C-alpha positions in Angstrom: -0.1 -0.4 0.1 2.8 2.0 0.4 3.6 4.3 -2.6 7.1 4.7 -4.1 9.2 7.7 -2.2 9.8 10.8 -4.4 11.0 14.0 -3.4 12.7 15.3 0.5 10.9 13.9 3.8 10.1 16.4 5.9 8.4 17.3 9.7 4.7 18.6 9.4 5.7 19.8 12.6 7.6 22.6 10.6 6.3 23.1 7.1 2.5 22.0 6.4 1.7 19.2 3.9 0.0 21.2 1.3 -0.2 21.0 -2.6 0.0 24.2 -5.1 -2.7 26.6 -5.8 -4.7 24.7 -2.2 -6.0 27.5 0.3 -6.3 24.3 2.9 -3.0 22.1 4.8 -2.4 19.5 6.9 -0.8 20.6 10.1 -0.2 20.1 14.1 0.5 23.6 13.8 -2.8 25.8 13.9 -1.6 28.6 15.2 1.2 30.7 16.2 3.0 29.3 18.1 0.7 25.9 19.2 0.8 22.9 18.0 -1.6 20.4 18.6 -1.6 17.0 19.4 -3.3 16.1 16.2 -2.5 16.8 12.6 -5.6 19.2 11.6 -7.3 20.6 8.2 -6.4 23.7 8.3 -7.9 26.2 5.8 -6.3 29.4 5.3 -9.3 31.5 3.6 -10.6 34.0 6.0 -8.1 33.2 8.1 -6.2 31.0 9.9 -8.2 27.7 11.0 -8.1 24.8 12.7 -11.4 23.1 11.3 -10.5 19.3 11.0 -8.3 16.8 13.9 -7.6 14.0 11.7 -6.9 10.9 14.1 -5.7 7.5 13.8 -7.5 5.0 15.7 -6.9 1.4 16.9 -9.2 -0.4 15.8 -9.8 -3.0 18.0 -10.6 -0.3 21.2 -11.4 2.7 19.3 -8.5 4.7 21.3 -6.3 7.1 19.4 -3.2 5.0 17.5 -0.1 5.3 18.5 1.9 7.1 15.0 4.4 8.5 14.2 3.7 11.0 10.9 5.9 10.7 7.3 5.2 12.8 4.7 7.5 13.5 1.8 5.9 15.8 -1.5 2.3 14.7 -2.9 2.2 11.7 0.2 1.6 12.4 4.0 1.3 8.9 5.8 0.5 8.2 9.5 2.6 5.0 10.6 1.7 2.7 13.6 2.5 -1.1 14.7 -0.3 -2.0 13.1 -1.5 -0.5 9.6 -0.8 2.4 8.1 -2.9 6.1 6.9 -2.3 7.5 3.4 -3.2 11.3 2.5 -2.6 12.6 -1.6 -4.4 16.0 -2.9 -6.6 14.6 -5.9 -7.2 18.6 -6.5 -6.8 22.0 -4.2 -9.5 21.4 -2.7 -9.3 18.1 -2.3 -7.6 15.2 -0.2 -8.1 11.2 -0.5 -7.8 9.2 2.7 -7.4 5.4 3.1 -5.9 3.4 5.3 -5.8 -0.7 6.2 -5.3 -2.4 10.0 -5.9 1.1 11.3 -9.8 3.1 11.2 -9.3 6.9 10.8 -11.3 10.1 13.2 -12.7 13.1 11.2 -13.7 15.4 14.2 -14.9 19.2 14.3 -11.9 20.9 15.6 -14.4 22.9 17.4 -15.8 21.4 20.4 -18.4 24.3 21.1 -20.9 25.9 18.4 -22.9 28.7 18.6 -25.0 32.0 16.1 -22.2 33.3 15.0 -19.0 30.3 15.7 -18.1 27.2 15.9 -18.7 23.9 13.2 -22.8 22.4 12.5 -22.4 18.9 11.4 -24.9 16.8 9.3 -25.9 14.2 7.0 -26.8 14.9 3.1 -29.2 13.1 1.8 -29.1 14.7 -1.6 -24.9 13.3 -1.7 -24.0 10.5 0.3 -21.9 13.0 2.8 -21.2 13.9 6.3 -21.0 18.0 5.4 -18.7 20.2 8.4 -19.9 23.8 7.8 -17.0 26.3 9.4 -18.0 29.7 10.6 -14.9 31.5 10.7 -14.1 29.9 7.3 -17.0 30.2 6.1 -16.7 27.5 3.6 -17.9 23.3 3.4 -15.3 20.4 4.1 -17.7 17.3 2.8 -16.4 13.7 3.7 -17.4 10.8 1.2 -16.8 7.0 2.0 -15.6 5.2 -0.6 -15.3 1.9 0.6 -15.2 0.7 3.9 -18.4 2.1 6.6 -18.7 4.7 8.9 -18.2 3.1 12.8 -19.3 6.2 14.1 -21.6 9.4 13.5 -21.1 11.7 16.9 -22.9 15.1 16.8 -25.5 14.6 13.6 -27.1 18.4 13.4 -26.4 18.7 17.4 -25.9 22.4 18.9 -24.5 24.0 21.6 -21.6 21.8 22.9 -20.9 18.4 21.6 -18.5 16.0 20.1 -18.7 16.3 16.2 -17.7 13.4 13.4 -17.3 10.5 11.9 -14.9 7.1 12.2 -14.1 4.7 8.5 -13.2 1.7 9.5 -12.5 -1.7 6.5 -14.8 -4.5 6.1 -13.5 -7.6 4.9 -11.1 -6.8 2.2 -9.0 -4.3 5.4 -8.8 -1.5 3.1 -11.2 2.1 4.0 -10.7 4.4 1.9 -12.8 8.7 1.4 -12.0 12.0 -0.1 -12.4 15.2 2.0 -12.9 18.8 0.0 -13.4 22.0 0.9 -16.3 23.8 -1.0 -18.4 27.3 -1.2 -22.4 25.7 -0.7 -22.8 23.0 -2.7 -21.7 21.2 -5.6 -22.6 17.7 -7.4 -21.9 14.2 -5.3 -18.4 12.8 -5.3 -16.5 11.2 -8.1 -13.4 9.5 -8.0 -11.1 11.1 -10.9 -8.4 7.9 -10.2 -7.1 5.2 -8.5 -5.7 6.3 -4.9 -2.1 5.3 -6.5 -2.5 7.3 -9.6 -3.8 10.3 -7.5 -0.3 9.9 -5.2 1.5 9.3 -8.8 0.2 12.6 -10.5 1.0 15.6 -7.3 4.1 13.2 -7.0 5.0 13.8 -11.0 3.4 17.5 -10.3 5.7 18.5 -7.5 9.1 17.2 -9.7 8.6 18.8 -13.0 8.3 21.8 -11.0 12.0 21.8 -9.1 12.8 20.5 -13.0 11.9 23.9 -14.1 12.9 26.4 -11.3 15.5 24.2 -10.8 17.2 22.4 -13.6 20.7 23.4 -12.5 20.2 21.4 -8.9 23.2 19.4 -8.6 24.4 17.4 -5.1 26.4 20.7 -4.2 22.7 22.4 -4.0 21.2 20.1 -1.0 18.2 21.5 -0.2 17.0 22.6 -3.4 13.7 20.0 -3.9 12.8 21.0 -0.1 13.1 24.8 -0.7 11.1 24.5 -4.1 8.7 22.8 -2.0 7.8 24.9 0.5 7.3 27.6 -2.3 5.9 25.1 -4.5 3.2 24.3 -1.6 2.5 27.6 -0.2 0.9 29.1 -3.4 -2.3 29.2 -3.4 -5.0 29.5 -6.7 -6.7 32.9 -7.3 -9.3 33.6 -4.6 -11.4 35.7 -2.9 -8.6 39.3 -2.7 -5.8 37.7 -3.8 -6.2 38.3 -7.4 -4.1 35.8 -9.1 -2.3 32.6 -7.8 0.2 33.9 -5.1 2.8 32.2 -3.0 2.0 32.9 0.4 5.1 33.7 3.0 3.7 30.7 4.4 0.8 28.3 5.1 0.9 28.4 8.6 0.2 31.7 10.6 2.1 33.4 8.1 -0.2 33.4 5.9 -0.6 36.5 3.1 1.4 38.1 0.7 3.6 41.2 2.4 4.2 43.7 -0.7 7.8 43.6 -0.3 8.2 39.5 0.4 7.0 38.6 -2.9 9.7 40.6 -4.7 11.9 37.6 -3.3 9.9 34.3 -4.3 9.1 36.2 -7.8 13.3 36.4 -8.1 13.7 32.9 -7.9 10.5 31.6 -10.2 11.6 33.9 -13.1 13.1 31.6 -15.3 11.4 28.6 -14.8 7.5 29.7 -13.7 8.0 32.8 -15.6 3.8 33.6 -15.9 3.7 32.6 -11.2 6.8 35.3 -11.2 5.0 37.5 -13.1 1.9 37.3 -11.2 3.6 37.4 -7.6 5.3 40.8 -8.8 2.0 42.2 -9.7 -0.5 41.0 -7.4 -0.3 44.1 -4.6 -0.2 46.1 -7.5 -3.3 44.9 -8.0 -4.6 46.7 -4.7 -2.8 50.1 -5.0 -5.6 52.8 -3.5 -5.5 56.2 -5.7 -2.7 57.6 -3.6 -0.2 55.4 -5.3 1.2 53.2 -1.8 1.2 49.6 -2.1 -1.2 47.9 0.8 1.2 46.3 3.3 -0.4 43.0 3.3 -3.3 41.3 1.1 -4.6 37.9 2.4 -7.5 35.7 0.7 -10.3 38.0 2.8 -8.8 41.7 3.6 -6.0 43.9 2.5 -4.2 45.6 4.6 -3.4 49.6 4.6 -2.2 50.7 8.0 1.4 50.1 6.3 3.4 49.5 4.0 6.5 48.2 3.0 10.0 49.3 1.1 10.6 51.0 -2.2 12.4 48.2 -3.1 11.0 47.1 -6.5 11.9 49.1 -8.9 15.3 46.8 -8.3 13.2 43.8 -8.1 11.9 44.5 -11.5 15.1 44.9 -13.0 16.2 41.9 -12.2 13.1 40.2 -12.6 12.8 40.9 -16.0 16.3 39.9 -16.7 15.8 36.4 -15.8 12.5 36.1 -17.5 12.6 33.5 -20.6 11.1 35.5 -22.9 11.4 40.0 -22.6 8.3 41.6 -21.7 6.6 43.0 -24.4 5.7 46.5 -24.5 1.9 46.3 -23.1 3.7 44.6 -19.8 6.2 47.2 -19.6 3.5 50.2 -19.9 1.7 48.1 -17.1 4.8 48.1 -14.8 6.3 51.6 -15.5 2.6 53.6 -14.9 2.3 51.2 -11.6 5.9 52.1 -10.0 5.3 55.6 -11.5 2.7 56.1 -8.9 4.6 53.9 -6.7 7.5 56.7 -6.4 5.6 59.4 -6.6 3.2 58.4 -3.5 7.0 58.2 -1.7 7.7 62.1 -3.3 4.5 63.5 -1.6 3.1 61.5 1.1 6.1 60.8 1.7 7.8 64.1 2.5 7.7 67.2 4.3 7.4 70.2 2.7 10.4 71.6 2.1 12.7 68.7 2.8 14.1 66.4 -0.3 14.1 63.3 1.4 11.3 60.7 2.0 10.4 59.5 5.7 9.4 56.3 7.2 6.3 56.4 9.7 7.0 53.4 11.7 9.5 50.8 11.5 6.9 48.2 9.7 6.7 50.7 6.8 10.8 49.6 6.8 9.8 46.1 6.9 12.6 45.8 10.0 9.7 46.6 12.1 11.9 46.9 15.5 14.9 47.4 14.4 17.0 49.5 16.8 17.2 52.0 14.4 13.3 53.3 14.9 14.0 53.6 19.1 14.5 57.1 19.3 11.4 57.7 17.6 9.0 56.1 14.1 8.4 59.2 12.7 12.3 58.7 10.7 14.1 59.5 7.1 16.0 56.6 6.9 18.9 55.7 4.2 17.6 52.7 2.9 14.8 54.2 2.1 16.0 56.7 -0.2 18.7 54.1 -1.5 15.6 51.6 -2.9 13.6 55.2 -4.0 17.0 56.3 -6.0 16.9 52.6 -7.4 13.5 52.6 -7.9 13.7 56.1 -10.3 16.9 54.8 -12.1 14.3 51.8 -13.4 11.9 54.0 -14.1 14.2 56.2 -16.1 15.6 53.4 -17.9 11.6 51.8 -18.3 10.8 55.4 -19.9 14.5 54.8 -21.9 12.4 52.4 -23.2 8.8 53.7 -24.2 10.0 56.8 -26.0 9.3 58.8 -23.2 12.8 60.4 -23.2 11.6 63.9 -21.8 10.4 61.2 -18.7 13.3 59.8 -18.9 15.3 62.5 -17.9 13.4 63.7 -15.3 13.1 60.5 -12.9 17.2 60.7 -13.9 17.7 64.2 -12.1 15.0 63.2 -9.5 17.2 60.5 -8.7 20.7 62.2 -8.3 19.0 65.4 -6.8 18.3 62.2 -4.6 21.1 60.8 -3.5 22.7 63.9 -3.3 20.9 64.6 -0.6 21.4 61.4 0.6 24.7 62.1 1.1 24.8 66.4 2.1 22.6 65.0 4.8 22.3 61.5 5.9 26.6 60.3 5.8 28.7 61.7 8.3 32.2 60.4 6.4 32.1 56.9 8.1 28.4 56.0 8.5 25.3 57.1 7.6 23.0 58.1 10.3 18.9 58.5 10.3 17.4 62.1 11.7 14.0 62.6 12.6 11.2 64.4 10.3 10.0 66.3 12.8 13.4 68.1 14.6 15.7 67.1 12.4 17.7 65.4 15.0 19.8 62.7 13.8 21.2 59.5 15.0 23.2 55.8 14.1 22.2 53.0 16.5 24.1 49.3 15.6 21.0 47.9 13.2 22.0 46.5 9.9 19.4 48.4 8.5 22.1 51.9 8.7 24.2 49.7 6.1 21.5 48.8 3.7 22.3 51.5 0.9 25.0 49.3 -0.1 22.5 48.6 -2.7 22.4 51.2 -4.3 26.1 49.2 -5.3 27.4 50.5 -8.9 26.0 53.9 -7.7 28.1 54.4 -4.6 31.2 56.3 -4.8 33.9 53.3 -4.2 35.1 55.2 -1.2 31.9 54.8 0.9 31.0 51.2 -0.6 34.2 50.2 0.8 33.3 51.7 4.3 30.3 50.3 4.1 31.3 46.9 3.3 33.9 47.1 6.1 30.9 47.7 8.3 29.1 45.0 7.2 31.8 43.3 7.9 31.0 43.8 11.5 27.6 42.0 11.1 29.1 38.8 10.3 28.5 35.5 11.4 29.4 32.1 11.1 25.2 31.9 10.1 25.4 35.4 8.5 24.8 38.2 8.4 23.4 39.8 12.6 20.2 42.6 11.6 22.2 44.1 15.2 25.6 43.8 15.8 26.3 40.7 18.4 28.2 43.3 21.2 25.4 45.3 20.6 23.3 45.3 24.4 20.0 45.7 22.3 20.4 42.4 20.8 18.5 39.7 21.4 18.8 36.2 19.5 15.0 36.0 19.0 14.8 39.3 18.7 12.9 39.9 15.1 15.0 42.1 13.4 17.2 43.2 16.5 20.0 39.9 15.7 18.2 37.0 13.3 19.5 36.9 9.9 17.1 37.4 7.9 16.2 36.6 3.8 15.7 40.2 2.0 18.9 42.0 4.2 21.0 38.5 3.0 19.9 39.6 -0.3 19.6 43.1 -0.7 23.2 43.0 0.6 24.6 40.3 -1.3 23.8 41.7 -4.5 24.6 45.9 -3.5 28.4 44.1 -2.5 28.2 42.9 -5.3 27.4 45.5 -8.2 29.7 47.8 -5.7 32.6 45.5 -6.5 33.2 43.5 -3.4 32.5 39.4 -4.7 34.5 38.0 -2.4 32.7 39.3 1.0 29.5 38.9 -1.4 30.4 35.2 -2.4 31.3 34.4 1.7 27.8 36.3 2.6 26.4 33.4 -0.1 27.6 30.3 0.9 26.8 31.1 4.6 22.9 31.7 3.8 23.1 28.8 1.8 24.6 27.0 4.3 22.8 28.0 7.0 19.6 26.9 5.0 21.1 23.6 4.0 21.9 22.6 8.1 18.6 24.5 9.6 15.7 24.7 7.0 13.9 27.9 5.8 12.8 29.2 9.3 10.7 33.1 9.2 14.8 34.1 10.4 17.7 32.7 12.5 19.6 33.2 15.3 22.9 34.5 13.9 25.4 32.8 16.9 23.3 29.1 16.3 22.0 29.0 13.7 18.4 27.4 15.1 16.0 28.6 12.8 13.0 31.6 14.9 9.5 31.5 14.7 7.3 30.5 11.9 9.4 27.6 10.2 8.1 27.6 7.0 8.6 30.3 5.5 8.6 30.8 1.3 10.9 34.3 1.1 13.5 32.1 3.0 13.2 29.3 0.9 12.7 31.6 -2.0 16.3 33.8 -1.0 18.2 30.3 -1.3 17.3 29.3 -4.4 18.1 32.6 -5.9 21.3 33.1 -4.4 21.9 29.0 -5.0 20.9 29.5 -9.0 23.4 33.0 -9.4 26.1 30.5 -7.3 25.9 27.2 -10.0 25.1 29.8 -12.7 28.5 32.1 -12.1 30.8 29.0 -11.3 29.7 27.4 -14.9 30.6 31.2 -16.2 33.7 30.4 -14.5 34.5 27.4 -16.5 34.0 28.8 -19.3 36.0 31.6 -19.0 38.5 29.0 -18.3 38.4 26.5 -20.7 37.9 29.6 -23.5 41.5 31.1 -22.0 
């Protein structure tokens, strides 16, 4: 009954079991820092909600059976001394389960039903299936038994507090099988599309095709590629609700949104091999751009937040994206991006520049993406060097796009604004040894031990050489055996699990690595890339990492970490190939 292994094994305590396009996963993680005893069907529609509790049962005693959970892409299994249960995705909204030697219970995770919360449960005679309806997700979960029999049903049509669910057991042949669907209101009775083994094979082939597309360059020297690809593949959802395009959530744990800078790193990782998905991922937040030109802070199924923004790295990202796509973008695509970037840039030049000032400001650390970085300790409404640097890069990209679109006057204007912003950045925030932040209200300046103060290295070739070298020296001080600490480890404010006050993060790594490389500091860039890749290969794809031990922190299945690994690994492999080619030619 066991399918052949295909793909890397992983722990569902760290990485949810899911499939491309699905809005639910199978995981014990039911909320932030909350692990349930049993695996749950966890939906991400209308928020993150553990809806169904999935329990392997001892067939003789009817009690929870002791099992170990095994997971590889395409197949999840509960393995016990007396039998095995397997689960696979038949489609993004349907999973199939089969078991032998073990019974299986599917129960509502919430025991209490009120007029506004919980899960109602009933038998649907039209479909000959049992249905759970969830107030939290606003969706239905239909269980259809395909073989075997129902050993028990509890809480049918019950109100108030009650156990609700079904238990399935095998007939004489020793095998039972069922399907669970996530649906809206109604659909025809469930009918199998294929045999269980064929479903597993199709799911595994879909993942294998994805890996082959996004990482054809992989080898034994890039051992974490398949797991990184699985993290990204399994966190991709279909266009639904406010998610206007197929999108890669940051995670199918509690970080189940698309934030308006996180998406850039996944787009870059996907660009060569999955260009349509990369394009959608880059464009998705722009679909919710407001009338001021601002991008939302985040987008998810039923919620778009505008209370903060994210930094304007999109010009930088688009420049890299278009060079990575296998087919050049047409005039219509370039025009659309130009107009969207123009409005986004205009937001920073108008709504975020105080009268009589040249440099824009953040209104909170959240706007920078570095929420609690020590740069923001003295004040939150702050003019910072990273913001000016990202805006300069975006202005240069706008100038390049304007030239391609035969708008020479606009190209000259964007180039001129870029020069003005960079001149103001160096005149007002560069001390001769480091960049400082400045209060947008009082004009007072300060420096910190945050890596954020060094992010102007992202300007790369646009920086004066002596400034680039000084920044590179400061960056070296942040380098631990595992990567770039976001706060100097010697700082009194350093915290091992302090979010942006110490831990290693993927986006800072990618931006700094790229800036150093473009500024001519290849050796340091190579070192940073190698340490981050080794970190992921050893400790996985967590939201961030302890800078002194490498331990993964917070959300343990974060796609911009996985995407950044894929991006850095690909670039490393291609550089080595180019070096070998050059050596052969000479």
